[in-house]
N, C-alpha and C positions, 0 to 999 in steps of 0.2 A: 565547147570552144571557149577559150579564155578571152574575155572582153578587154579591149585595149584602152578604153577611156571611160570616165564616169558618165559621159554623155551616152555612150553605148550601153552602159549598165541600165540606163533608164529608157533605152530605145523601145523595149517591148511595152512599157507602160504608156509611152507617148503614142505608139502605134495603136494600142487598144483604144485610146481616147479618140484618135482620128477615125477609126473604124466605127466607134460608137456614134460619133457625130454624123457619119454618113449613113448610119442605119445598117451597116454590114455586120457580119457575124463577129462575135467576141467570145473568147474562151473564158469560162468561169474562173479557171486558175489564175488568169491575169489580174483578178480583183483581190487576190490573197496577199497579205503581208508576207507570207512565206515565199511567194514568188519573188518579191523584191529582195528578200534576204538571200535567196539562192543566187540571183543575178549579181548582187553586190559582192557576195562571197566569192563567186567565180572571178569577178573583175579584180578583186584583191589577191587572187591566187591562194586563198585560204581553204584548208580542208574543213569538212564538217566537224571533225573531232576538235580542231583547234578553236573554232568559233564556239562550239558547245562548251568546251572547257572554260573559255574566257567568260562566257555568259552564266556559268554555274549550273548547266543542265547536261543531261546525257546526250550522246550522239544520236541515239534512237529517237529521243524526244525532238531534237532539232530536225531530224529527217521527217518526222511526222508533220511538223509545222510547215516545212518547205513543200511538202506534198499535199497540204491541205487537210491532213487527218486530224490535226489539232489546231485550234485557234491560239493566237497570242492573247492570253486571257487576263493579263494584268499590266498595269503601268510599269511595274518593276521589271517584268520580263521584257517588255518592249524596249525599255531603256537599257537593260543589260545587253540585249542583242545589238542595239545600236552602238553601244560602247565597244563591244567586241569587234564590230565591223568598222569602227572609227568613223561613223557618220552621225549626223543629227537624227534623233528619233523621227522627225518629220520626213526624213528621206525614206522611211519604211512605211509611212502611211500615205494615203492618197491626197491629192490636191482637192480643193473644194469640189463637191459633186453637184451636178446639175439636177438637183432634186427640189429646187425652190421655184421653178419656172412659173411665172405668171405673165402671160403675154410673151414679151421678148426679154424678160429679165431673168438673169441667172445668178448663181451664187457669186460669180466673179463680179457681176454688176453691183451686187450688194456690198461687197468688200470695197469697190471703188467709191461707192457712196459714203461708206463709213470713213474711209480714208479722207475724203473731202471734208467731212464734218470735223475731223481732228486736225487737219493741216491747213485749211484755207485761212484760218486766223487763230491766234493763240490767246489765252486769258491775259487781259491787259491791253490787247489790241482792239481797236474799234473798226469793225468792218464797214467799208464804204457802201453807199447805195442800199442800206438796210434800215428800214423803219420797223421797229418792233410793234407787234400787236398789243392791244391793251392787256393789262395784267390778268384779268379773268380768262381771256382767250389763251394766254400763255400757260396759265394754270391748267386749263383743259388739255392743252397740247402735252404738258408734262404727264398728266394722267394717261393720255394715249400712249406715250412713250413707255411708261411703266407697265401698262397693260400689254403692249407688244413684247416687252422684255420678259414678263412673267409667262406669257404664252409661247415664248421662243418664236415669235412671228418676225423673222428677220427681214422679210420683204416690207412689212409695215414700218418697221424701225428705219429701214433705209429711206423710205419715203418721208418720214417725219424729221429725222435728226439733223440733216444739213441746214435747213432753214431755221429750225428752232435754235440750234447752236449759235448761228449768226445773230439772231435777234437777242438772245441772252447775253452775248458778248458785248453788244451795244449798251445794254443796261448795266453790265458789270464794269464797263470802262469808267463810268462816272454816273452820279445821280443818286437820288434817295433810295432806290431799290437795289443797290449794289449787293447787299448781303443776300437778299432773296434770290437775285439772279445767280449769285455764286453757288448757292445751295442747289438750285435747279440745274445749273451747268454740271455740277458734280454728279447729280442723279443721272443726267443724260449721258455723261461720259462713262458712267458705270454700265449703263445699258449697252452702249457701243462696245465696251470691253467684252461683255458677255457674248455678244454676237460675233465679234472678231475672233474670240477664242474658239467658238463652236465651228466657225467656217475657216479656221486656219489662216487668218489674216496676220501673217508674221510681222511682228513689230508694232502692230496697232494696240494691243493690250498695254504694252509698256508706255506708249505715248499717251494713252488715256489716263493711266495712273499719274504720269508726270503733270498733266493738266490739273488733276485733282490736288496733287501735292502743292502746286503753285497757288491754287485758290485757298487751300487750308492755311498756308503760311501767310498769304496776304490778309486773310480775315482773322488769323490767330485763333482758329476754331479747333479744339481738341476732337470734337466729333468728326469733322471732316478729315482731320489728320488720321484718325482711326480708320476711316473709310479708305484713305489713301494707302495705309499700311496693308489693309486687307487686299486691295486691288494689286499692289505690287507683289504680295505673296502669291496671288493667282497668276500674275504675269510671268513668274519664273518658269513654271511648267517643265516639260520633259527635258532631261539632260542637265538640269540645274537644281536637282532636288536638295542637295546638301546646302546650297546657298539659300534655298527656300526655307529650310529649317533654321539656319542661323539668323537670317533676317527676321523671320516671324517670331522667333524666341526673343530677339532684341526688341522688336516692336511691342510685344506683350509687356516687357519690362518698362518700356517708355509710357505705356498707357496705364499701368497699374496705379500710379499715384492719382490719376484723374477718374477713377472708376465711379465716383459719386456723381459725375457730370452726365447729362443726358447723352445716351448713345454710346458712351465709352465702354460700359460693361459688355455690351453686345460686340463691339469691335474687339475688345480684349479676348472674349471667347472665340470669335471667328478666327483671329490670327493664330490662336493655339490650334485650331482645327487645320489651318493651312500648314502649320509646322508638323502636325501629326501625319498628314498625307505625304508631305515631303520626306518624312522620316521612314515611313513604311515603304515608300517607293524606292528608297535608297538602301533598304535592308536593315534599318535601325528600328527594329520592332519594339524594343523596350522604351526607346525615346518616344516613339509614336504613342505607346500606351500612356506614358506620363503626360503628354500634351492632351490626350483625350480626357484624362482624369481632370486636368485643370479646366478644360472646357466644360466638362460635366458639372464641376463645382460651381462655375460661373452661371451655368444654365439654371441651377436650382434657385438662383437669386432673381430670376426673371419671373414676373407675375404672369399667370396664365400659361397656355401651351406654347406661346412663342411671342417674340417681339417683332413688330412690323418694321423696325429700324432698318433702313437701307434695302428693304425688300429681301432680307436674308432669313427672316423668321428664326432668329437665334432663340433657342430654348431647348428643353429636354428632348422634344421630338427630333429637332434638327441634329442634335448631337448623336442621337440614336442612329439616324440615317448615316452620318459620317462613320459611326462605329461599324456599321454594316460594310461600308466601303473599305475600311481598314481590314476587317475580317476577310473580305474578298481578296484583297491584295496579299494576305497571308495564305490564301488558298484553303481557308478553314470553312468549308461549305456548311458543315454542321452549325457553326456559329452564325453564319450568314442567315440560315433558315430560322435559327432560334431568335436572333435579333429582329428579323423581319416580322416574325409572328407576334412580337410585342409592340410593334409600331402601329399606331392609328394614323396613317399617312393623310387621311382626309382632314385632319386639323390644320394642315398647311394649306393656305388658300391659293397657292400659286401652282398652276398646271405644270410649269416647267420643273419645279422642284419635285412634284409627285412623279413626273416622268423620269427624272433622274433616279429616284428611288426604285421604280420598277425596272428600269434598264440595268442598273447595277445588280439588282437581285436576280433578274433574268439571265444576265450574262454569266453570273457566278454559277447558277444551278445548271445552265446549259452545258457546262463543261463535264457534267456527270451523265453517263449514258442513261441511267435510270430516270433522270429528271429532265430530259431534253424537251419533252412535250410541254411540261410545266414552264420551263425556261422560255420557250417560244411564246407561250401564252402571255407571259409577263412582258416580253419585248413588244408584242402586239398591243398590249395595254398601254405601254409607255408611248408607242408610236401614235396611238389615238389621241393621247394627251398633248404631245408636242412633236409633231411629225418632223419638222425641220431639224430639231435637236437630235432626235434618235437616228434619223436616216443619214446624218452626216458625222456621227460619232465613229472614229476609226476602229475602235475595238469592237463596237457593236457590228459594224460592217464586216469585220474579219470573222467574228463569231458566226454571222449568217452565212458568209461565203464558205467557211469551213464545214458548217453543218450541211450545206447543199452538196458539197463534195461527198460527204459521208452518206447522204440519203438519196443519191441518184437512183438507186435501184429499189428504193422503198416506196410503197404505196402511201397515199394519204399525205403527201407533202405539199398539197395545194396552198395552204396558208403560208408555209415557208417560202414557196416560190413567189407568191403574191407580195410578200414583204420585200424579197430580193428585187423584184421588178420595180417596186416603188422606190428603192434605193438606187436604182440604175445598175444593179449587179446582173451580169449575164447569168442566165439559167439554162 
């Protein structure tokens, strides 16, 4: 049946959520990105051949995706399919999933809390009826925010951020601690951006970047300006990859004259990595390789295994992790395994970054039949490190759903089904 409105195109997805909320039966296929591709393709009246051609894949490959036989395994493929269907990539991925529940708090509640932290008052405004805690207590609160960010504990961050932001805005509006308050605000906004991206809080990452840019300009701080550049490059995201490349390349050029100042070398390297990801996701592989080389050269100038600046751990190990991501986007599984084998991921002290490494590696090798068991083991390792991040990643969810479809008749799929249940995926 040809659907007659975009609302009808998503009706099946909405009905699945209602059934899930009521505890009634849900079809596994409803969790697949391929299911949404097929629904929207039917609504558009497009043939599988035309969508496959526009996305640069074969008709048989698209059919396997729609039926759950293959996962959407890369950012570039997701965005190519969204472009072919003339929808935003987010239309093909799920809404925030209820895998964060603690008491009565859900992912939607977390997003509302993050939105409040970003919108209740802006840098330069002084919130009323707010008395900041003493500086040592605020410093401890910032440590807690950063710990929640690095653990990808979005529930804890939602508890901490709104009050802390209001307190810091009071100090930032005037007084002797304005610069310190500005730096702490930028760090908190960065943590909010990370969580908002992970939970698909549309528009919030860009707003967080805007606040950091305002603070950087107010304080005339090249280091904060570099953080703002990094955050804006991250905020572009799916569907805007070429803009991500152009902006990040220009940002690197703006930062280069200031590389001798604290934090700027790290920001310079990180924006090159932003540009590399945008380039490979938009099919510009040579451009991606060039930006990785620039980042690698910058990383050689960092003392030790990595710099703690902005909690990004820029250095040789971090660049190697990004190189793995680039190889995965190119579907070069051999290179993914080779790079992964050379990385000592434990030198990065942040659980969230280590989880990102294992999930990217696992998702890549999961696409190969002979290495599915190893891929699943890597995803489980990532989940143990940062459950909120892994369970809500749309490409990880699709990989798990697709693998479930393929393994329905296989024995020994208990670990896979356990992971799916913890993600809220029907089994």
